[in-house]
C-alpha positions in Angstrom: 0.2 0.1 -0.2 1.2 3.5 -0.7 1.5 6.0 1.9 0.4 8.7 -0.2 -3.0 8.0 0.4 -3.4 10.9 3.2 -2.8 14.6 3.0 0.7 14.1 2.3 -0.2 14.2 -1.5 -0.9 18.0 -1.4 2.6 18.7 -0.2 3.9 17.9 -3.5 4.0 20.1 -6.5 5.1 17.8 -9.0 3.0 17.2 -11.9 3.1 13.6 -13.8 4.9 15.1 -16.8 7.3 16.4 -14.8 8.1 13.5 -12.8 8.5 11.4 -15.7 11.5 13.8 -16.8 13.2 12.6 -13.8 12.5 9.0 -13.3 15.6 7.2 -14.1 16.2 3.5 -13.0 19.3 3.8 -11.1 21.3 1.0 -13.3 24.2 0.9 -10.4 23.3 -0.8 -7.4 23.2 1.9 -4.6 26.1 1.8 -1.4 27.1 -1.7 -3.8 25.3 -4.7 -2.9 27.7 -5.6 -0.2 28.5 -9.4 -1.7 30.7 -10.8 0.3 32.1 -14.4 1.1 30.0 -14.7 4.3 30.2 -18.3 5.5 26.8 -20.3 4.9 25.7 -22.7 7.5 26.7 -25.8 5.3 24.2 -28.0 6.8 21.8 -25.4 7.2 18.3 -27.3 6.4 15.5 -24.6 6.3 15.5 -20.9 5.0 13.7 -18.5 6.4 12.3 -15.7 4.5 10.3 -12.3 5.7 8.5 -10.0 3.4 7.6 -6.6 4.8 6.1 -3.3 3.3 8.0 -0.9 6.1 5.4 2.0 5.4 7.5 4.7 3.3 10.1 4.6 6.0 12.2 8.0 5.9 9.5 10.1 3.8 6.4 10.9 6.1 8.6 10.4 8.8 10.6 13.6 8.0 7.9 15.6 7.1 5.8 14.9 10.1 8.0 14.3 13.0 11.9 13.3 13.3 11.6 12.1 16.6 8.8 9.9 15.4 11.2 8.5 12.6 13.9 8.0 15.1 11.8 5.7 17.2 10.3 3.9 14.3 13.9 2.9 12.9 14.5 1.4 16.5 11.2 -0.1 16.8 11.7 -1.5 13.1 15.3 -2.9 13.9 13.9 -4.5 17.0 11.3 -6.4 15.2 13.9 -7.7 12.1 16.3 -9.0 15.0 13.4 -10.4 16.4 12.1 -12.3 13.6 15.8 -13.3 12.3 15.5 -14.2 9.1 17.8 -15.6 6.8 16.7 -13.5 3.9 13.9 -10.4 3.8 12.1 -8.6 1.2 11.7 -4.6 1.6 8.9 -2.5 -0.1 9.4 1.3 0.2 12.3 2.2 1.1 12.3 5.7 1.3 15.3 8.2 1.8 18.8 7.4 1.5 18.9 7.6 5.6 16.3 4.8 5.8 18.4 2.7 3.4 21.6 4.0 5.8 19.8 2.5 8.4 18.9 -0.6 7.2 21.9 -1.6 5.8 23.8 -0.8 9.3 21.8 -4.0 10.3 23.2 -7.2 10.6 20.5 -9.0 8.4 21.4 -6.7 5.5 25.4 -8.1 5.2 24.4 -9.0 1.6 22.1 -6.9 0.2 20.8 -6.0 -3.4 18.7 -2.3 -4.0 16.9 -1.3 -6.6 15.9 2.2 -6.9 14.3 5.1 -8.9 16.5 8.4 -8.5 14.1 10.7 -9.4 16.2 14.0 -9.5 17.7 16.5 -7.0 14.4 18.2 -7.5 12.0 15.5 -6.2 9.9 15.5 -3.1 11.3 11.8 -2.7 14.9 11.4 -3.5 14.6 7.5 -4.0 12.5 4.6 -3.1 13.3 1.3 -3.7 13.0 -2.5 -3.0 15.6 -4.3 -1.4 16.6 -7.4 -0.4 18.9 -8.6 2.2 20.8 -11.4 3.9 22.8 -12.6 6.7 23.4 -15.8 5.6 23.5 -16.2 2.0 25.6 -14.5 -0.7 22.9 -13.0 -3.7 24.1 -13.5 -7.0 23.0 -13.1 -10.4 20.4 -10.1 -9.0 18.5 -7.6 -11.2 15.7 -5.6 -11.3 12.7 -4.3 -13.7 10.7 -1.5 -13.6 7.1 -1.9 -14.2 5.8 -0.3 -18.0 2.7 0.5 -16.4 2.0 2.6 -13.7 -0.5 5.2 -12.4 -1.5 8.1 -10.5 0.8 9.0 -7.5 2.6 5.5 -7.7 4.5 7.1 -10.5 6.4 8.4 -7.1 7.2 4.8 -6.1 9.6 1.8 -7.3 7.1 -0.3 -8.7 8.5 -3.2 -10.2 10.4 -6.4 -9.2 14.2 -7.3 -8.1 15.5 -10.5 -8.1 18.4 -12.7 -6.9 19.7 -16.1 -7.0 20.7 -18.0 -3.5 21.9 -21.5 -2.4 19.7 -24.8 -3.1 18.7 -23.0 -6.6 16.3 -20.8 -5.5 15.5 -18.0 -7.2 13.7 -14.9 -4.9 11.6 -11.8 -6.2 10.5 -9.4 -4.4 7.9 -7.3 -5.8 5.4 -4.1 -5.2 2.2 -3.8 -7.3 0.2 -0.5 -8.3 -1.8 0.9 -5.1 -5.2 2.2 -5.1 -5.4 6.0 -5.3 -8.2 7.1 -2.7 -7.8 10.4 -3.7 -9.4 9.6 -7.2 -11.9 7.2 -8.2 -10.2 5.2 -10.5 -10.1 1.7 -8.9 -11.0 0.1 -12.1 -7.7 1.5 -14.0 -5.7 0.6 -10.9 -7.0 -3.1 -11.4 -6.0 -3.3 -14.9 -2.4 -1.9 -14.3 -2.0 -4.5 -11.3 -3.0 -7.2 -14.2 -0.5 -5.6 -16.6 2.2 -5.8 -14.1 1.5 -9.2 -12.8 2.0 -10.4 -16.7 5.4 -8.7 -16.6 6.0 -10.8 -13.6 4.6 -13.9 -14.6 6.5 -13.8 -17.9 9.4 -13.3 -16.3 9.1 -16.1 -14.2 7.9 -18.3 -17.5 11.4 -17.1 -19.2 13.4 -18.5 -16.2 11.8 -21.8 -16.0 12.1 -22.5 -19.1 15.9 -21.8 -18.7 16.0 -23.9 -15.7 13.1 -26.3 -15.0 14.8 -27.0 -11.5 14.4 -23.8 -10.0 12.1 -23.2 -7.2 10.9 -19.9 -6.7 9.9 -17.6 -4.2 8.3 -14.4 -4.9 7.0 -12.0 -2.1 5.9 -8.4 -1.5 3.1 -5.8 -1.4 0.6 -7.2 -3.9 -2.1 -4.5 -3.2 -4.6 -7.2 -3.9 -7.3 -7.8 -1.1 -8.0 -11.9 -0.8 -10.8 -10.6 1.6 -12.5 -8.5 -1.0 -15.2 -11.1 -1.5 -17.4 -8.5 -3.7 -14.2 -7.5 -5.7 -15.5 -7.0 -9.4 -12.4 -5.3 -10.5 -10.7 -6.6 -13.6 -7.9 -8.2 -11.9 -8.9 -9.6 -8.3 -6.8 -11.9 -6.0 -8.2 -15.1 -8.0 -6.8 -13.8 -11.2 -4.0 -13.4 -9.1 -3.5 -16.8 -7.9 -4.3 -18.0 -11.3 -1.7 -16.6 -12.8 1.1 -18.1 -10.4 -0.5 -21.1 -10.5 0.0 -21.6 -14.2 3.7 -21.3 -13.8 3.4 -23.7 -10.8 3.6 -21.4 -7.8 1.2 -21.3 -4.8 -0.1 -19.0 -2.2 2.1 -20.5 0.7 -0.3 -19.2 3.1 -3.0 -21.9 2.4 -1.5 -24.6 0.5 -0.5 -26.5 3.3 -3.6 -26.1 5.0 -6.9 -24.6 3.0 -8.6 -24.1 6.5 -6.2 -20.9 7.1 -8.8 -18.0 7.0 -6.8 -15.4 5.7 -9.1 -13.0 6.7 -9.1 -13.1 10.3 -7.4 -9.8 12.4 -4.5 -11.7 13.1 -3.6 -12.8 9.1 -4.6 -9.4 8.2 -1.3 -7.6 6.7 -2.3 -4.1 6.2 -3.4 -2.8 9.3 -3.0 1.4 8.7 -1.2 2.1 11.8 -4.0 0.1 14.0 -2.6 -2.4 16.3 -6.3 -4.3 16.5 -7.0 -4.1 12.6 -10.7 -5.0 12.4 -10.9 -3.2 9.3 -7.6 -3.8 7.8 -6.8 -6.1 4.8 -4.5 -8.9 3.2 -2.2 -7.3 0.7 0.9 -9.2 1.1 2.1 -12.4 -0.3 4.4 -14.8 -1.1 4.0 -17.4 -3.8 6.3 -20.6 -3.9 6.9 -23.4 -6.3 4.8 -26.5 -5.9 8.5 -28.4 -5.3 9.6 -26.2 -2.4 8.7 -28.0 0.7 7.0 -25.5 2.7 8.0 -25.8 6.6 5.6 -22.8 8.2 3.5 -19.3 7.2 3.9 -16.5 9.8 1.5 -13.3 9.9 3.7 -11.2 12.7 1.9 -9.0 15.4 3.8 -5.9 15.8 4.7 -6.6 19.5 6.9 -9.1 20.7 6.1 -11.3 24.2 3.8 -8.5 25.3 6.0 -5.6 24.4 3.9 -3.1 22.2 5.9 -1.2 19.8 4.6 2.6 19.6 4.7 3.9 17.1 4.4 1.0 15.0 7.4 0.7 12.4 5.0 0.1 9.7 1.2 0.1 8.5 2.0 -3.2 7.4 2.8 -6.4 9.4 6.0 -8.5 8.2 5.0 -12.1 6.7 7.5 -14.9 6.7 7.8 -18.7 5.3 10.2 -21.1 6.1 11.2 -23.7 3.7 12.9 -27.1 4.0 16.5 -27.1 1.9 17.9 -30.6 3.0 
């Protein structure tokens, strides 16, 4: 979900045409990739992967309240160290300071950053997707910016980034078009999401044809609510799932247990800064190869051992999967 749904929209003066002139895909990896010869656990039998939209970290905070930003960063670090992932996908990494902060945490020893450089006069500076791992070297990394985007999402790095890790696993981090509450264009936004998924599925299909033994793990913020049973838009959760099923990928949350209630309050992933999200939605997913041996799936509450985090580190909850690799 894009944080721009609030009145921050009126803070910016850029027009879409001006923005397009400044939008340039950064072909060089910011701060390098820090791909080092970290010793991987030789007998590691599982891989834990987390996906987390971190709520425009470094943008709204600096505009609204710098002390709030510092506390959010601290709470974010606490959550990351608590989850202790082998690999993590971040979405909405705004501002170089936010990127520096994430790269300073031990989980980001190895990383690949996909950012858009919006020009010196942009109110955003940089926005991007970040893949991190304290355990695995990230190889054959790259990124694609989606060809289609709508409205305020022209200010976000909507696309996907990818790397290969051990065990013949190909990881993909993505962020799709968000609905813009300011305008009544939800059908157009759904059409754009459909086009973006087509781009992503085409990439998976090509990669599959090159090496049929690859195991895919695709995670991120898809901005499609599986709980919206009245969704009549041109591209729904069922369309999303069907596209991945066509490439032998499954929704990791429900594949091993079809009785899971994805729409329970505990399983909602977009909570809009509300720790008890009765009106939240489910926008974040992992899709994994049918051949991947899934061990567990978790939606994390934004607290730990009864410790409430205030302010919340994000308007999204992190999700994780653990797969067996031995």
